[in-house]
TIDREN-502777 format. One record per residue (C-alpha): residue in three letters; x, y, z. Coordinates in steps of 0.001 Angstrom, whole numbers, plus 500000, padded with zeros to 6 digits. Each point is the difference from the previous one (the first is absolute). Layout:
<sites>
alaXYZ;...
</sites>
This chain:
<sites>
met538590528803549155;arg502472497099500225;val498125497855497412;leu499690502740497548;glu503660500864500308;tyr500922496361499500;met497828500021496899;arg501614502935498676;lys503484498344500530;asp498829496955498293;ile498912502029497036;ser502969502055499718;gly502670497640501326;arg499034496498499254;asp497840500227497006;ser501780498495496874;leu497866502121497674;ala500919503295501418;ile502646502019498261;lys502610502663501400;asn498348503474499944;lys502145503042499041;asp500721502708502533;lys497533502908499733;asp499958503171501820;thr496195500363500386;val497259497676500464;glu498572498721496598;asn496937501380498942;leu497501497012500466;ala497356501659497722;ser502312500315497056;ile499445497975496796;asp503019497691500792;glu498613499303503533;pro497230497571501251;val496653501715500734;phe498082498860503085;ser496418500303500722;glu498873501287503678;ala499734497240502314;arg496708499486501641;asp501264499520503457;ser503328501813500390;ser503598500559498668;val503440500285501697;glu503323501598498578;ile503352499427501565;phe502892502315498747;thr502570499403502842;lys503271498593500177;gly500260499807496219;ala496813498218499541;arg497351500907497498;met496936497778500758;lys496295500395499616;tyr497357497742501392;phe496398499715498979;tyr497074498372501938;gly496788499022498403;asp499027499664496405;val502667501794498257;thr500979500064496154;val503510500774498370;lys500424500591496570;tyr503107500288497676;asn499799500129496194;asp497635497043499056;met500657498072503446;gln497552500167502922;ile499862498480503366;lys497116500019502324;ala500137498761503594;asp499089500726503576;tyr503558500657500950;ile502949501484498019;ala503473500857501223;tyr502013502280497535;asp503800500463500292;ala501059502941498017;gln503606499365499892;ser499770496601498405;arg496849500941498295;thr498479496686501076;val496687499554501422;phe498477497319502087;ala496160498901500317;lys497971497483501618;gly496672499597501684;leu499136500746503722;pro498237497846502642;asp496744501047501541;ser498971499553503900;ser499244496396499132;gly503353499386498392;lys498505499462496375;val502341501891497528;ser498439502098497334;gly500958502463497550;asn502792497775498227;pro501955501792497323;val498551500172496466;met502751500958497310;thr498971501014496587;glu502734500289497322;gly500000499367496306;gly496015499366499928;lys500793497163502277;lys498590499960503717;tyr501900498123502597;glu498334498881503466;met502628499236502678;glu500819499895503805;ser502652502522500054;val502409501643497434;tyr503252502090499648;tyr500216502054496892;asn502984502115498945;phe498964502811497578;asp503548500334498462;ser500589496505499160;arg496286499063499600;lys500569496852501775;ala497735498320502508;lys500178497397502853;ile496817498649500691;lys498705497735502672;asn496809497470499114;met498799501401496680;ile497134498925497967;thr499754501253496462;gln497961498890496842;glu501949498852497045;gly497759499185497149;asp497234497405501131;gly502035498999503161;tyr501189501570503256;leu503591500051501124;his500680499931503855;gly503304500627501276;thr501439499999503403;tyr503258501909499228;ile500220502076496910;lys502005502264498197;lys498427502457497387;met502711501254497346;pro499892503289498115;asp498963498147496917;asn496916498772501908;ser501481496611500190;ile499363497864503041;asn502115497778502056;val498149497568502212;ala501297497633502714;lys497497497688501539;gly496959500705497729;ile497075498309498573;tyr498183500375496895;thr496216499338499805;thr496897501082498038;cys497804499797502979;asp499211503614501192;leu499724499344503618;glu502486501232502766;his500608496589500926;pro499536498218496625;his498463496217499620;tyr503036498836498031;tyr503321501415498625;ile503285499231498618;lys502761500445502696;met503330501596498626;ser503262500192501330;ala500883502934498056;ala498326501937497259;lys500572503006497786;val497288502172498264;val501442501777496928;thr498311502382497584;ser501022500167496131;gln499943503210498070;ser496733499062498451;gly498251499960503429;asp499965496128500286;lys500699498503503207;lys501525496427500934;thr500303498583503432;val503239497730500100;phe500470497604502899;gly502391497304501384;pro499102496881501767;ala496436499845500896;tyr497081497632501081;leu496191500114499972;val498176500508503227;val496382499433500256;glu497729501073503315;asp503647500412501694;val500892496243499289;pro503262499661497809;thr499590497664497106;pro502732497998498158;phe499467502058497020;ala503352502106499644;leu501656501960497303;pro503724500785499777;phe499126503393498434;gly497173501303497907;phe498629503537498827;val496533501476499758;pro499526502352497272;ser497661502939500422;phe499367501874496688;gly498897503289499737;lys498570499271496383;arg499284497059497747;asn502723498041499339;ser500630496855497968;gly501042496741502077;ile499667496404500404;leu496456498388500815;val500215497371502832;pro498398496647499013;thr497601498037502150;tyr500321496417500513;gly497591496844500744;glu499015496540498732;glu497388498357498010;asn499250496381499683;ala499303500175496263;arg502842502232499004;gly502517499847502729;phe502043502627501880;tyr499706503517498468;met501542503364499863;lys497569502643498899;asp500531503670498741;phe503770500200500221;gly501050502943497783;tyr501084503427499613;tyr498125503486500184;phe500931502534497716;val499271503894500247;phe499791501987496764;gly499729503570500902;asp497044501406502045;his497253498489497790;trp500715496366499481;asp501376496994501488;leu500246496228499203;ala500248497048501968;val501375496543498259;thr499438496881502361;gly500511496464499633;thr498544496814501503;arg501585496513500269;tyr498494496731501056;ser502113496849500945;leu498031497702497653;gly500601502072497036;ser497258502775499982;trp501201503612499465;ala498622503245499380;val501132503618498916;ala498176503299500401;leu500139503683498990;asn498166502511502177;ser500226503569499242;arg498110503087501185;tyr499954503644498403;asn498477503392501258;val500223503290498599;arg497826502457502083;tyr497380501584498543;lys500350497877496860;tyr499722496327500553;asn500860497054502028;gly500035496281499711;asn501719496762500481;phe501030497087497517;asn500772496290501212;leu501012497145497689;asp500623496407501235;tyr501184496838498465;ser500201496589501602;val500599496553499278;asp498090498060502487;gln500261496157500372;thr499098497400502485;gly501423496540500725;glu503332498883498805;lys501058499453496350;gly499657496470498893;gln497271499285502599;pro496182499429498877;asp498910502916502207;phe502427502510498339;phe498323503145498463;gln501349503214498552;thr498407502995498471;lys501129503447499226;asn498014503128500988;phe500150503869499671;gly498153502788501495;leu499692503638499017;gln498539502643502112;trp499897503946499010;ser498188502486501662;his500123503734498900;ser498048503188500836;gln500211503485498606;asp499491502729502394;ser496660502196498931;lys502204503251500023;ala502778498770497444;arg497696500299496895;pro496481501426500731;gly497373498337497412;thr501883496654499800;ser500856497267501908;phe502038496770499884;arg499691497055502460;ala501326496330500075;ser499321497044501824;val501447496913498414;asn500012496374501791;phe501202497563497181;ser501351496444500896;ser500256496515498859;pro497267497741501008;ser501737498348503069;tyr501945503115501181;asn497474500748503133;lys500632496177500935;tyr503583499987500347;asn500886503664500665;ser497051501433502059;asn500851501992503201;thr496572499854501573;ile497058497843500067;ser497933502427498296;gln502278499797497104;ala500157496487499846;leu496259499507499867;ser499630502557497399;asn499130498184496657;gln498948503053497819;val502435502977499718;ser499358503055497539;ser501961502883498771;ser499259503644498654;val501791502852498444;ser498149502894499064;tyr500709503496498324;gly496980502644500265;arg499814503314498336;val497322502512500365;trp500113503268497966;ala498940502932502191;gly496854501786498724;thr498872497304497690;pro497698496957500364;phe503006497764498850;ser501942497623501701;leu502275497063499108;thr501064496930501899;val502586497370498849;asn500360496631502239;ala501871496948499913;leu498229497267502039;his501209496315500989;ser498206497233501987;gln500996496451500740;asn498959497041501853;ser502392497561501628;arg497659497102500160;asp499846499429496020;ser503054502120498990;ser497694502228497949;tyr500982503734499211;ser498017502971498332;val502026502912498948;thr498327503021498562;phe502195502694498300;pro499086502686499005;asn496774500829501376;ile499128503484498807;thr496926501939500846;phe499275503315498700;thr496909501654501598;met497993503173499419;ala497804500800502739;arg496410501050499565;ile499784503319498159;tyr496697501813499293;pro500605501725496354;phe496644501928500113;lys500232501406503295;arg500642504142499932;lys503078501074501568;his498189502977501649;ser496431498597501320;ala497309502591500384;gly496329499111500693;lys498779496571500234;lys501851496925498650;lys499216498674496610;phe499234496454499671;tyr502687499360497316;glu502680501273502304;ser499742496687501945;phe501233497962496780;gly503230498690500996;ile502624497517498401;asn503030498232501296;tyr502526497770498196;thr502406497317500998;ala502560498004497854;ser501808497248501380;phe502574497823498201;val500974496605501591;asn502957497569498921;lys499913496803502257;ile501579496709499989;asn499000496999502154;phe502433496991500481;lys501312497274502252;ser503649499983501105;asp501069497291497853;glu498748501597496836;val502383502981500090;his502688498207497595;glu497346498905497561;pro500572501281496514;asp496489501452499465;phe500058501529503518;phe499162503528498714;lys497058498839497969;lys498072499732503389;leu500003503723499974;lys496224501477500118;asn499376503594499174;gly497398502430499128;leu498777503534500306;lys496665500957501509;asn498302503301499503;asn496777501097501832;phe497875503131499667;ser497310500508502603;phe497465502658499343;asn498111501422503040;leu496508501435499143;pro498214502397501993;thr498187498530502668;phe496508500625501162;thr497069499266502506;leu496809497826499241;leu497284500421502307;lys501660502169502532;tyr501692497297501578;ile501677497932497382;gln503670500896498751;ala500647499077496454;ala503490499869498377;pro500510499199496461;gly503096498922498399;ile501703498715496982;ser503174498334499384;tyr502311499213497108;gly502825497522500098;met502763498815497440;asn502633497555500487;met502838499425497803;tyr501801496727499554;phe503513499351498758;ser499675496253499419;lys497323497429499041;ala499269496258500158;thr498238498169497299;gln498548496560500206;his499653497245497276;tyr499344496280499995;asp502726497571499565;gln498951496990498254;gln502742497851500891;glu499940500775503710;gln496114500239499792;lys499822503099502196;val499549503721499777;val503597501737500150;ile500493503472501559;thr503175501903497982;glu500942503277501798;ser502076502718498248;asp503017501376501512;pro499590503028502171;phe499728503204498173;ser499587498349496631;thr496372501130499200;phe497773503091500855;gly496429499827500778;val496923501787501766;thr496879499278501721;gln497469502480501065;thr497161499959502511;phe496968502350500746;ser497775499983502686;gly497582502287501893;ser498568500068503675;leu497195501732501971;ser500260499879503641;leu497199500626502566;ser500459500255503763;thr498117501356502954;arg500110499840503777;leu497077498775502385;tyr500448500355503700;gly497806498411502834;leu500007500963503615;phe498826497971503016;asn499742502181503272;phe500175497919503377;gly498927503123501984;pro501763502467502092;his500885497792503137;ser501307497012498099;arg503501499029500092;ile499962499915496007;leu498264503105498748;ala499572499014496529;ile501140497897497253;arg500476501417496285;his499946497811496891;met501291501410496885;ile499020498358496635;thr502235500930496854;pro498303498393496820;ser501543500415496703;ile499372498676496427;thr502318500260497190;phe498914499422496359;ser502649499321497618;gly500051499089496175;gln502648498738497471;pro499398499415496239;gln501268496895498175;met503975499834500206;ala500606496514498416;thr500963501568496701;arg503124499230497675;gly501238503332500721;asn500451499020503800;gly501818496877499139;phe497416497505499841;arg500572496843497551;thr498209497102498997;phe501468496862498246;asn498433496782498954;tyr501434496470500110;val499058496330499611;asp501468497590502689;val501171496499499572;asn496506498587500420;gly498545502384497178;ile498255502321502394;gln499911503607498986;his500998502573502646;val499749503787500141;gln502859501425502149;asp499606503770501289;tyr502701501812501660;asn501796503463500560;ile503424500437498234;tyr501012502186503062;ser498771497808502884;gly502664499251502579;gln501572503365499868;val500328502266503164;asn496902502018498917;ser496768497884499656;val498135500063496713;pro496286501180499945;gly497372497692500831;arg497623498153497361;gly496583501447499601;glu498193502902500927;ser499075500827503490;ala497212501888501926;ser500236499393503744;met498883501361503293;gly502119499949503070;phe498436500596503165;ser501087500337503601;leu498597500662503403;gly502320501680502786;asn499208499879503729;asn501210501935502995;val498666499670503523;glu500846502360502804;ala498886500384503697;lys499814503119502092;val500793498911503604;arg500538501952503391;asp503427500735500679;lys500722498738503614;arg503101502339500059;asp497876502929499956;thr499059501169503566;thr497036502192498696;gly498058497019498908;lys499074501643496812;gly503153498989497698;tyr499576497537497482;lys502470498234497562;lys499613498014496628;val500827496490499658;lys500261498192496679;leu497967496587499948;ile500823499416496425;asp502450502040498059;gln499124498575496717;leu497637497340498532;ser499510499562496543;ile498324497862497456;gly500611499980496360;gly499801498520496518;thr499418500227496399;tyr497165499258497525;asn500670499684496224;phe496917500703497967;leu501781498691496717;ala501389496584501231;asp498540497023498573;ser499668498164503488;met500808500446503685;lys499592503631499651;leu500483500711503767;ser503560499966501380;thr501030498434503607;ile499119502500502649;ser502730501228502197;val499650500783503552;asn502440502151502057;met499902501107503558;ser502653501739502249;thr499832501624503385;thr502025500922503286;val498863498821503380;phe501045501973503167;gly502421502037497629;lys502409497032500222;met498734496718498392;ala499868500280496154;ile497378497604498294;ser499480499359496378;ala498136497446498157;asn498978499290496566;ala498059497393497796;thr499033499057496720;leu496437498863498895;asp499129498011496936;pro496421500581498945;tyr500004497038497523;ala499670496277500688;ile502542497211498910;asp498989497030497869;glu500993496366501022;arg503596500364498863;gly500489503053501926;his499590502617497303;arg498241503219500135;tyr497009500443497898;asn497318502488498921;glu497334499166502982;phe499866501846503418;asn501023498207502868;ile496748500787501813;ala498191498694497134;lys501798496393500277;glu500526499824503972;gly496914501828500962;gly499362501510503348;leu502440502969500989;lys502741498755498248;leu500563503057497795;phe503511499468499525;arg502989497534500312;met502942501451502171;thr503034499275498170;his502636501706501781;ala500067501871503333;gly502737501711502109;phe500381501491503553;ser502814501663501777;thr500534501951503011;ser502660501375502005;tyr500238501590503437;ser502751502085501525;phe500337500844503722;asn502624501401502201;gly500524501660503295;glu501122499553503316;gly499832496609502115;thr498135500676503140;ser498429496506500895;ser500239498498503527;leu499164497247501930;gly500052498907503814;ser498414500744503157;asp501870503415500180;tyr498603500882496703;ser498867503751499960;pro497275500664497410;ala500849503853500245;ser503584499548498931;gly499873496723498249;trp503098498979502345;ile500996499245503261;thr502680501268502200;ala502502498318502071;pro498070498279502759;gly500328502022503399;asn502282502692498357;lys498861503165499101;ser503290501201499251;val503015497706499266;ser503736501350499799;gly498283503679499771;lys497795499282496967;asn496351500839499925;asp497131497783499394;ser500025500555496300;gln503400498866499547;gln499509496902502315;gln497552497985497708;tyr499799496469499617;lys498210497118498284;arg499062496650501126;ile500355497357497659;tyr499382496214499832;thr502447498496497450;asn503755499960500287;pro501198502227497157;tyr503043497785499519;thr498466496403499882;gly496429500668499386;glu498950498019503197;tyr496719500708501891;ile500634501597503650;pro497585499452502307;gly498938503229501821;gly502132501992497604;trp502783502247500895;val500758503690500001;tyr501916501066496868;tyr501228503460499329;met498909501546496680;pro500246503743498714;pro496485501388500494;thr499884501047496179;val501127497563497273;pro499543501398496313;trp499002497263497871;ser498034499366496494;val498254497184498422;asn498585499695496603;leu497791497070499163;asn498796499412496369;phe497786497106498739;ser499020499177496498;tyr497520497570498651;thr499246499054496310;phe497511497531498466;ser499691499151496239;lys497508497247498550;ser501153498022496604;tyr498330497245498225;gln501612496752498397;tyr498221497497497844;ser501618496624500239;asn498805496312499775;asp496386501257498879;gln499797501939503404;leu500173503721500815;leu502423500826502651;thr499837503051502181;lys503285501157501544;asn499769502858502680;thr503240501365500849;asn500509501757503176;thr503172501897501271;met500378501447503312;thr503035501805501605;leu500652501715503223;gly503187502398500428;ile501534501464502998;ser502472502605500462;ser500718501437503239;gln502815501913502014;ile500205500609503556;lys502422502153501908;leu500716497990503366;thr502326502490501363;asp501671503148498680;lys502556497975498823;leu498474496656498755;asn497794500068496834;cys498327496607498667;asn498285499357496644;leu497931497255498786;asn498878499337496449;thr498017496642499329;gly496856498805498250;phe497867496912499785;asp498438498412497053;leu496663498838501253;ser499235498173496834;lys503154497896500063;met500167500131504082;lys503752500837499929;met502096502915501064;thr501508502287497423;thr503115501447500233;thr500791501357503591;gln502719502259501462;phe500606501176503199;ser502675502665500700;ala501312501987502774;asn502264502865500695;met501609500951503287;asp501962503161500472;leu502805499454502708;his501142503790500025;cys503042499221498049;phe499189496322498702;asn497368499078497896;ile498151496404500106;ala498209498821496976;val498050496850499832;ser497947498600497116;trp498299496433499725;ile497865498456497270;pro498682496601501433;asn498302498625496889;gly499763499636496502;gln502575500310497060;trp501918502773501609;glu500499498578503405;ser502919501587501889;trp501139502024502792;ser502804502567500897;phe501395501690503095;arg502421503005499935;ile501284501959502580;ser502347503000499030;ala501343503447501075;lys497580502788498590;ala502861502238498925;ser501624499168496582;ala503587500369501361;leu499658496915501769;ala497080498340498489;asp502206497391498115;leu502170499618502859;leu497562499503502950;gln497104497528498426;tyr498859496547500659;lys497812498553497147;lys498342496535499806;asn497452498861497666;ala498462497171498242;ser499178500691496295;tyr497025498552498268;trp502404498275497469;asp500989497821502977;lys496976497778499162;tyr501167499036496670;
</sites>
């Protein structure tokens, strides 16, 4: 009772937050709208209304509410005279305090050891409080909370670590948290210093502030610093971030190197919900190595443009618009790459497309702008526009209301496609040439395809006839003549869109196909029940009349060379355009193919009844095909293509292909009209001119391997010798592994040692292998040389999670034909709760480099609390 009376006097007499209460004749109604409301205490409550005191004490999980303020604690004392409440936690039988006060006000939550709160002044005096401010946490030993929700802190710390005892923090002598009318918070502090793992560091600040924004705000972007041997010290990405409303922002940054290189960048994002979103990046840099006046000095200017845009499908049903643009100067990736994959990329492309589908009709329209470039030879290809209009297949004779058996003519269908292409190919140094736009190539292609009714021959053969008509339109031409002075044939090209011409093609086809099945049964007691082989043969007959006519652009001119020899030159005035011209001569050909699929039916070991089975694909697809031209004057049979693909164990994908030539070669390496078997004899039906093989295998799971005398096959792991329970943990938690190699030095350890490792280790590995073979011939010094080219590469991509916090990745490869490693990169990332460690190492090749970075994870202190060290691949040059 004396303790309670002392607390009452302390609250009413000594509390500087209390205000003098006016005399009243009756006890205030605690349930009125101007009074705090207390919940019922879990344990008990005591009221004291003697000797002028008006106190109320609550024990056990009690809550007090007043307007938008709420305090919840295990102990609350309320002085009705001063309208002040005191709250704290209570110790249990072991002395551990629980139920510490939690105060909520203005949408903010505060945790503390104890608190005095006056309902009239709305001031609070708090001891040992923790509150979250933005990305960080503010700890205060002695705190006063003001009516405007500002907070005065004495002996406080600020950290982004969410632990009660943080790994690091900024120790502040005094601080104040203020809130602006817009809702933005700012923590201003006086002299402070950094503490890491309770060890003070020499890093100190005379004053500072930590902004905490309630919404996006413009502000300065902090740069990063470093050094390169080739370009010197640098300051990267220093700039300003602009916010333009709720849908658009812009970052303007700059980079400067001490040896003269510099760069500027614009990065913008935009997003309108249910309409569209995207981002736009523009970079310009002046990159130089060495010093001016020195022989090794080199300077180049680069630019890069990236634009990504996506339209929401609900914005305009029936239409679509997407953009993926990546356009840059040839050496942009070499000097400005942020990742190794970007630096290794030699081929980039772009696409901007608009599509429209007219609902209820077969018509659709697509408009594209395309771009591709190769940084190795500085070549570019730009297509704009690329317009395609399509009429999906329609059946003009099909009845709207079918009744009875379907008529044969109802299967007649037609579809139409029109495509206009305007394209230019150039090198980067040709842009400023006066005749640059004369490189434009364009044309309009029209194609009609007619589907005739299909029918069945001999009950099992499906026949599908077809007719097609094509018409290409050209807007420039190229004529040829013989220059007597130069003594050569000269080609003269007209300007783009300076002429108009048309070529036409007609063709017909008949396709015959069927399926054959073969089944081999092994018996009901065999592990393999049966193997099924499905063969799909098909033959396609096609024909085309003579198309080498003057109407299709074919021309002939005669000339006499300097030696008086008469020549006849045939050409097509539309050759070299984006759409190819019709071929010479009539054709009647037969295409043939033979498809194969092999499956096995095997018993399923997982089926406990012993009657279950499953299908296993042995060969997904094996096809052999070629063509035979009946009207060709020689070598009527084409090369034979063989393709095979399958999947083994559901994880290993295998594909192979080969090209077989049925004709022989002469003493100079030229094909001629004689079959290879007639010349070589034996079983040499074909000459293999090309072959390829590739496979990939992916596996992942949980590492459970173990070695040593204490190895337990049942569990795959061993327990601590002589310990069934260590520190109260069961056997499954005390699992160890015996290893024979020092994990740090790699040295062999006789007898091994017991090493702790988590019983389950997530990992994944992807292996890929490719092999290509090609054969070519060269006649030199009256001798025929055969050149066989073999290329073999092995690639490995893997990741392993050694612990819940540590991830490691490896990407490498080996060129077996050159016996050298391809670009290899090892990277690791470790989560240290509030810090993050990232390591990257490229040990060999052009991009040899390494980097190490440790930094705070929270954005508020990421730029302040970080250490970074790296060696750029530029340091070699």
